[in-house]
N, C-alpha and C positions, 0 to 999 in steps of 0.2 A: 562728684555729683552723685546724689543718691535720691531715690524716690522715698519720701518719708511716709506717705500714705497714698492709697489709691482705691478707687471704687470701680476700676475698669474690669477687674477679674480676668485679666488677660496678660500673663507674664511676657509673652512674645511681643505684644504691642508695647508694653512698658519698656522692654529692652530696646526696641527700635526707637522709641521716643527719647530715651536716654542717649543713644548714639547720635541722634540728630541734634539734640541740645548741646552735647559735648563738642560737636563740630563747629559751633558758632565761635568765630574768632573776633574778639574785640581788640582794636589796636591799642598798643601800650600808651599809657598816659601817666603823667606825674601826679598821681592821686593816691589817697590812702586805700589800703586793702579793705574790702568789705565783703561780708557774707550776707547773701540774700536768700529769700525763699520765693520761688516762683509758683504761683497758683495758676494752673491751666485748666480751664473749664471747656468741656466739649458739649456742644449742643447739636441736636439732630438737624439735618438740613432738609 
């Protein structure tokens, strides 16, 4: 997994987000391998 682009301007936060996303474990299924791109938008709360 790699960040392809970011407007966060915060490398520490980007590293932490990558670690969290890599920790997601999907159970094995009998399906074709697929490459995806996840767009994550952050909005002020």
